[in-house]
N, C-alpha and C positions, 0 to 999 in steps of 0.2 A: 884635607892636607894640601898645603901650597907647595908647588914645585918651583924653586927659584930659577932653575934652568929654563923651564917653559915660559916663565914670566919675562925673563931677559932675552928671549928669542927675538923680540922686536924692540930691543932696548932704546934705540935711537928714536923711534916713533913714539914710544910710550914716554920718553923723557922730555920731549918738547913741551907738552903742557905744563910740566913742573917748572921749567925755566920761564915760561910765559907768566905763570902764576907768581913766582918769586920776584920777577922783575917789577911787579906792581907794589911790592912791599918797600916802603921808603924809610924803614928803620935805619938810623945811622949807626948807633953803637948799642945794640941790644945786649943785655946781660946774659940771658938764657934763651935759646931757640930750641923748640921741641917739634919734632917731625912725628906726627901721629899716623900710624899705619905706614911705617917707613919701609916695609918690604925688605929686600935684600941689601939695602943701605947704599946702593950705588949713587943715588941722588942725594941722600942725606949727607954723604961725605963731601959733596961740593959746597955745602953751606958754610964750611969753615973757610973757604976762599972768599965768599961773599962777606962774612962777618968774622974776621980772624980773631977778634977779641972776645967773642961770645963762647959760652959753654953750649955745645951742640949735643943734643941727645935724641934718640929715637925710641919709639914704642911700637910694638907689633904683637898681635895675638898669636901668630904662627911660630911655633918653635923652630921650624925649618928656616923661615925667613930671618928670625933672630940669630940663628947660628951662622947663616950666610953673611949677615951684617957684621957680626962680631969678627968673622974671619977677615973682613975688610978694615978692621980697626975702628968701627963705629961704636960709640958709647950707646948701647941699646939694651933694653930690657923687655921681657915678655910681659904683656899687660892687656887688659880689656879697656878699650876706649870708653866704654859706658861707665866705668868707675874712675877714670882719670880725672884729676883736678889739677889746675895749674898752681905751681909754687909762686911765692910772693914776688920773685924776680923774673918770672916768665914774661918776656917782652914780645916774643914772636911765637905764634903757633901756626904750624903748617900742616895741612892734611891733603895729600895728593892721591886721588883715586882710591880712597879707603872708606869714606863715610857712606857710600852707597850700600855697603854691606851691613850697616848698623840701622836697624829700624828706629824710627822716632829720633833720628839724629838732629832734627830741628831743635828739640828741647835741649840737647847737649850744647849746641852752638849758642843758644841764649844763655845757658848757665855759664859757659866758659867766658863769654863776653862780660858777664856781670862780675866774674871772679878775677879777671885780669887787672893788672894795675893800669893807671891812667896812661893813655897814649901807647898802649900795647896794640899789637896787630894780630888778626886772625886771617889766614889765607887758605881757601878751600877750593879744590877742584874735584868734581865728580863726573863720571861718564854720563852723558845724556842720550845714549844710543839705544835705549830699551825698546823704542818703536821701530828700529831699523830691521831689515830682513834677517840679518844675522841672529838677532835675539828673538824675533817673532817666530822664525822657523824652529829655533831651538825649543821655545816654549810649546809650540804646536806638536812637535815630535815627542817631547816629554809628557804631553797630555794624552798621547795615544794609549789605548787600553793595554798595549804591550808593556808600557813603561810607567804609567802614571802611579801605580801603587808602589813602585820601587823608588821613584825619584821624588814625587810630590811636587807642589807648585814651585815655580821659579820666580825670581824677581821680575816685575813688569815696570811700566812707566811710573808707577807710584813710588818707586824706590828713591827717586830724587825729585827736587823741586825745580821750578823755573828760576831764572835769574832774579826776577822781581820778587818772587816768594822768598828766596834766600835774603835779598836785600832787606825785606820787611822784618826779618828776625832781629836785626841789629838796631833797635831803637836807640836814638841818641848818638850813634856812631857815624863817622864818615864812612861811606860805603861806595865801593866800586864793584858792580856786578855785570857780567856779560856772558855770552856764549860764543863758541867758535866751532865750526865744522872743519876738521882737518881732512884733507884728501891724501891718504897714505898710498904710496905706490909699493906694493908688496911683491916679493919674489917667491919662487918655489911652487911646488905642487900643493894645491888646496891651501893657500896661505891664510884665507879668512878662517878656515877651520883651525889651523894651527894657532892663529892669533887668539881666538876665543877659548882654545884649550887651556891657555895659561890664565884665564880669568873667568869668563861667564860660564864655562863648562865645568868649573871646579866642583860645584855641588852635584852635578851629574856623575862625575868620576868617583866622588866619594860614596855615592849610593850604589854603584854597580861593581860587579866583579870584573876581572880582566876580560873574559870572553864577552860579557854583556857590553862593556865599554867599547870594545872594538866593533861590535855590531852596531851600537848607537852611532859611532863615528862614521862607519861605512854607510849608514842610511842617511845621515845628515850631509855628508860630503857632496853628493850630486845636487842636492837641493841648494846648497850654498854656491856651487859652481854655476847653476842656472841664474842666480841672482847677481853674482859677482863673476862674470865670465872673464877669462884671461884675454889680454890684449894681444895684438899680433906679435909683439916682442916678448910675450910670455909673462909679463908683469900683470898685476891685478890692481885696479883702483878700489880702495876701501874707504868710503866716507865715514868719519867718526865725529859725532857731536859731543862737545864737552861743555860743562857749565862751571863758571868761576864766580867766586865772591871774595873780596878783600875788604875787611873792616878795620877801622882804627877806633879804639875806645876813647871816650871823651876825657 
């Protein structure tokens, strides 16, 4: 289950990669723009300002996220990205921090590029932070005998590709691929724990009851504090790598 409130706790920092991604899409007058994995719709709603003449729609697999997006007035439906196919007038496809949850999404990207009309755009951003201490420590704790039978394996570095590997998927397209490491300045107590609670820890939360979940968090918190110590002013630096690819069909 996704919790929109947890996800939006760091809305400004999570939103910046979306704007950096969309800024590289040079579509002038798209007919239809689709946001795949739109979450609570806060960022999807901004697309109508970028392309006021387009039909803007979102798709997400989480009923909680879909409800939150609809409450914001976003045209969104619940759906599985693995079965989504672009309509004939889909000129822009955006997926921001969603495809890392979809195994074999490279095949989907190839299929979407082949199905889109000429001069359509695909813009994708995925977190590339799976080798960072925040995620390594979480996987190590989840693999402890206390937890491993309950939680199972978590996503690792294989969840996403490198910029060059994403670029190679779009044969015949104009491609722009890159990576950026954002240095987030986080406030509050155990802010890195709170950040990953809204995303990376979601499978852990789903596998554990309330008491187990609190025990897992209490064990993980000091490990994260040691890797991401608070600064003298009480804030915490949190480096976060992200991978981008923007392709225009021939």
